[in-house]
C-alpha positions as a printed Julia matrix, in Angstrom:
260×3 Matrix{Float64}:
  26.52  13.9   -45.41
  27.5   15.58  -42.1
  28.16  18.99  -44.15
  25.05  18.84  -46.02
  22.9   18.46  -43.01
  24.49  21.1   -41.27
  24.02  23.48  -44.23
  20.27  22.55  -44.37
  20.0   23.02  -40.67
  21.76  26.37  -40.86
  19.26  27.55  -43.61
  16.37  26.48  -41.55
  17.65  28.71  -38.63
  18.26  31.63  -40.79
  14.78  31.41  -42.11
  13.13  30.99  -38.72
  15.14  34.14  -37.45
  14.48  36.39  -40.15
  11.86  36.86  -42.47
  12.28  38.34  -46.13
  10.5   39.87  -48.98
  11.5   39.73  -52.5
  12.14  43.14  -53.92
  11.12  44.16  -57.37
  13.83  45.8   -59.8
  13.11  49.17  -60.33
  14.73  51.21  -63.18
  16.08  54.45  -62.05
  14.43  57.68  -63.9
  17.31  60.12  -65.15
  14.89  62.74  -66.25
  13.83  65.7   -64.09
  10.33  67.03  -64.8
   9.95  70.89  -64.38
   6.23  71.89  -63.94
   5.06  75.34  -64.82
   1.33  76.6   -65.21
  -0.24  79.02  -67.52
  -3.55  80.36  -68.84
  -4.57  80.47  -65.17
  -7.9   81.97  -64.42
  -9.22  83.09  -61.25
 -12.88  81.66  -60.09
 -15.85  84.19  -59.11
 -16.93  83.73  -55.31
 -18.84  80.47  -55.02
 -18.4   79.45  -58.79
 -16.51  76.76  -60.11
 -15.06  78.63  -62.99
 -11.42  78.71  -62.54
  -8.71  76.94  -64.1
  -5.13  76.55  -65.54
  -2.76  74.73  -67.87
  -0.1   72.53  -66.97
   3.21  72.75  -68.85
   6.18  70.22  -68.59
   9.71  70.32  -69.63
  12.01  67.16  -69.46
  10.73  63.45  -69.73
   9.94  62.13  -73.11
   6.8   64.34  -74.03
   4.36  61.59  -73.4
   2.69  62.37  -69.79
  -0.39  62.04  -67.89
  -1.76  64.55  -65.22
  -3.42  64.06  -62.34
  -5.21  66.92  -60.04
  -4.91  65.74  -56.45
  -6.7   62.2   -56.16
  -8.42  62.52  -59.22
  -8.37  60.38  -62.37
  -5.39  60.57  -64.46
  -5.63  62.26  -68.0
  -3.67  62.83  -70.72
  -4.98  66.63  -71.3
  -2.68  69.28  -69.57
  -5.89  71.41  -68.92
  -8.07  71.97  -65.95
 -11.09  73.68  -65.54
 -14.26  74.35  -63.91
 -12.49  74.64  -60.52
 -13.56  76.7   -57.73
 -11.07  78.95  -55.65
  -8.32  77.03  -53.63
  -5.0   75.48  -54.14
  -4.45  72.22  -55.94
  -1.69  69.74  -56.09
  -0.92  68.35  -59.8
   1.07  65.14  -60.07
   2.66  64.52  -63.41
   4.11  61.4   -64.82
   6.11  60.45  -68.12
   5.53  57.31  -69.8
   8.77  56.19  -68.93
   8.02  56.43  -65.03
   9.37  59.75  -64.24
   7.21  61.81  -61.87
   7.16  65.35  -60.32
   4.3   67.33  -58.42
   3.65  70.97  -57.98
   1.19  73.33  -56.36
  -0.98  76.05  -57.98
  -3.8   78.32  -56.45
  -6.76  79.34  -57.99
  -7.8   82.69  -56.48
 -11.08  84.23  -55.74
 -11.77  87.32  -58.42
 -13.94  88.98  -56.03
 -13.67  87.87  -52.86
 -10.82  86.49  -50.05
  -7.8   85.02  -50.7
  -5.32  83.25  -48.3
  -2.01  81.95  -47.98
  -0.9   79.29  -45.19
   2.35  78.67  -43.01
   3.07  75.73  -40.68
   5.33  74.21  -38.27
   6.21  70.69  -37.56
   4.84  68.34  -34.74
   6.31  66.07  -32.35
   4.73  62.65  -32.87
   4.06  61.68  -29.41
   3.04  65.3   -28.26
   0.7   67.18  -31.03
   2.59  70.5   -31.33
   2.21  71.74  -34.9
   0.82  74.87  -36.1
  -1.16  76.56  -38.94
  -1.16  80.24  -39.36
  -3.47  81.75  -41.93
  -2.85  85.24  -43.9
  -6.09  86.24  -45.55
  -6.05  89.22  -48.01
  -8.71  90.77  -50.47
 -12.54  90.5   -50.11
 -14.05  91.94  -46.82
 -12.81  91.91  -43.46
 -13.42  90.7   -40.81
 -12.35  87.09  -41.59
 -13.18  83.71  -40.16
 -11.1   80.45  -40.02
 -12.19  77.0   -39.85
 -10.2   73.54  -39.56
 -11.41  70.63  -41.51
 -15.24  70.18  -40.33
 -14.92  72.3   -37.04
 -16.47  75.68  -36.32
 -15.49  79.12  -37.94
 -13.24  81.09  -35.43
 -11.84  84.58  -35.34
  -8.02  83.31  -34.59
  -6.21  83.07  -37.73
  -3.98  80.43  -36.19
  -4.75  76.61  -35.34
  -2.3   74.97  -32.73
  -1.69  71.6   -30.95
  -1.87  69.87  -34.36
  -0.64  66.41  -34.87
   1.27  65.27  -38.04
  -1.03  64.99  -41.12
  -3.37  66.73  -43.84
  -5.91  69.4   -42.87
  -8.4   71.42  -44.75
  -8.37  75.37  -43.9
 -11.47  77.32  -44.97
 -11.25  81.29  -45.12
 -14.58  83.25  -45.05
 -15.08  87.04  -45.46
 -17.65  89.36  -44.14
 -19.57  88.86  -47.52
 -19.61  85.15  -47.22
 -17.16  84.43  -49.77
 -14.98  81.41  -49.08
 -11.69  79.84  -50.0
 -10.65  76.45  -48.92
  -6.72  75.44  -48.81
  -4.66  72.23  -47.93
  -2.45  72.17  -45.14
   0.24  69.58  -43.99
   1.86  69.39  -40.61
   4.88  67.37  -41.12
   6.52  65.27  -38.21
   9.82  66.14  -36.65
  11.1   62.66  -37.35
  13.91  62.53  -39.86
  15.35  59.66  -41.78
  18.52  59.39  -39.81
  16.31  58.48  -36.93
  14.54  55.67  -39.17
  17.7   54.5   -40.35
  19.1   54.03  -36.71
  15.86  52.12  -35.91
  16.21  49.86  -38.93
  20.08  49.22  -38.56
  19.91  48.03  -34.74
  16.87  45.86  -35.18
  16.28  44.65  -38.71
  19.82  45.28  -40.81
  21.63  42.64  -38.4
  23.86  39.75  -39.0
  22.16  36.96  -41.19
  19.18  39.16  -41.67
  18.81  42.43  -43.78
  22.37  43.23  -43.76
  22.72  42.1   -47.22
  22.22  38.34  -46.43
  18.4   38.38  -46.9
  16.53  40.48  -49.18
  15.91  43.67  -48.99
  19.22  44.93  -47.95
  18.69  47.61  -45.4
  22.16  48.83  -45.04
  21.26  50.67  -48.52
  19.16  53.93  -47.48
  17.2   53.85  -50.9
  15.87  50.1   -50.09
  14.81  51.42  -46.57
  12.81  54.39  -48.22
  11.63  52.06  -51.25
  10.13  49.69  -48.74
   8.89  52.16  -46.45
   5.05  51.07  -46.37
   5.98  47.48  -45.9
   8.4   48.44  -42.87
   5.42  50.43  -41.48
   3.16  47.47  -42.03
   5.24  44.79  -40.49
   6.6   46.74  -37.57
   3.06  47.71  -36.66
   1.93  44.3   -36.86
   5.02  43.16  -34.67
   6.29  40.7   -37.59
   9.38  42.83  -37.72
  11.99  42.55  -36.17
  12.04  38.6   -36.15
  10.89  36.94  -32.96
  14.41  36.22  -31.82
  15.2   40.18  -31.44
  12.93  42.51  -28.91
   9.9   44.23  -30.35
  10.03  47.89  -31.16
   9.08  50.07  -28.45
   5.54  52.06  -28.98
   7.91  55.39  -29.7
   9.75  53.88  -32.38
   6.62  52.5   -34.26
   4.97  55.73  -34.07
   8.11  57.39  -35.33
   8.15  55.21  -38.32
   4.38  55.85  -38.79
   5.09  59.38  -38.66
   7.99  59.25  -41.34
   5.67  57.21  -43.82
   2.99  59.88  -43.47
   5.39  62.42  -44.23
   6.25  60.56  -47.39
   9.43  58.57  -46.37
  11.87  61.16  -47.42
  15.42  60.0   -47.25
  16.49  63.4   -45.72
C-alpha cells in the first residue's frame, strides 16, 4: 500500500513539474521531389499575361500545385501572371513536399534581381540590394508600401518577408519578394531547449515529446514558440526564459525552423 501511494504521489509531482503534449506519429517521406519549369512566357509591362508550366520528378506522379498562398490545384500550369517572382509549392499524394522559385520577366520593361543579408534578432541589421536591368533608366525602388527612392539598397531591416518594387523611367514596374533571415542557428535553439526543457523527468524522454531528439524540436517548433512566448514552457518549477531567448525562438520559427 505504501509503495502504491508513493508511486501515485511521484506521478502527481511529475505532472505538476512538467507539462506534456501528445506527439502524432509522422511517416517519413523517402521521395525527393525535383521541380523544373517549362513553357515560360514573359509578361507585357503592366499586363497579366505571363506564365509557366511546372514539371516534377520523383514521388508517385500524383501532385498538387500551389502558387504562393493561393489555392492548391491539380494542373501544373499557371497563367495570367504579371511580372514578378513566384514560389511554387508541390506536394505528392504520399505527403512529400518541395518548393521552388520562378520569375516572370517584363518583356518590354524593367527586370530585377535581389540579394540580402541576415539580421540580428534584437538589432535590425539586414539589407536588401536590388540590381535592375532592361527598361529605361533611371530606376526607382520601393520597399513594401513606402515611398519610391533612388537608392537600390534598403538597410536596418528586421528578419521577415518584404515586397520590393522597381520602376523604370517609363513607369514600368516589377515586384519581387525578399526575405531577411535571422542570424539564429539551430544550435542556439537546441541549447535553450536542452537547458530548460529537456531536463530530468521532463522532455528528456520521460515526458512526450522527447526534446533530446533534434527532429522533435524542429517538428514542434510552432508549439515551442507559442508556449515559451506565453510563459507556460519551461514549467513553473524552472526559471522563465529571458526575453532575448524567446525572441531567438521567434526568429528561428519565422525563418522556417530549420535544423541547420
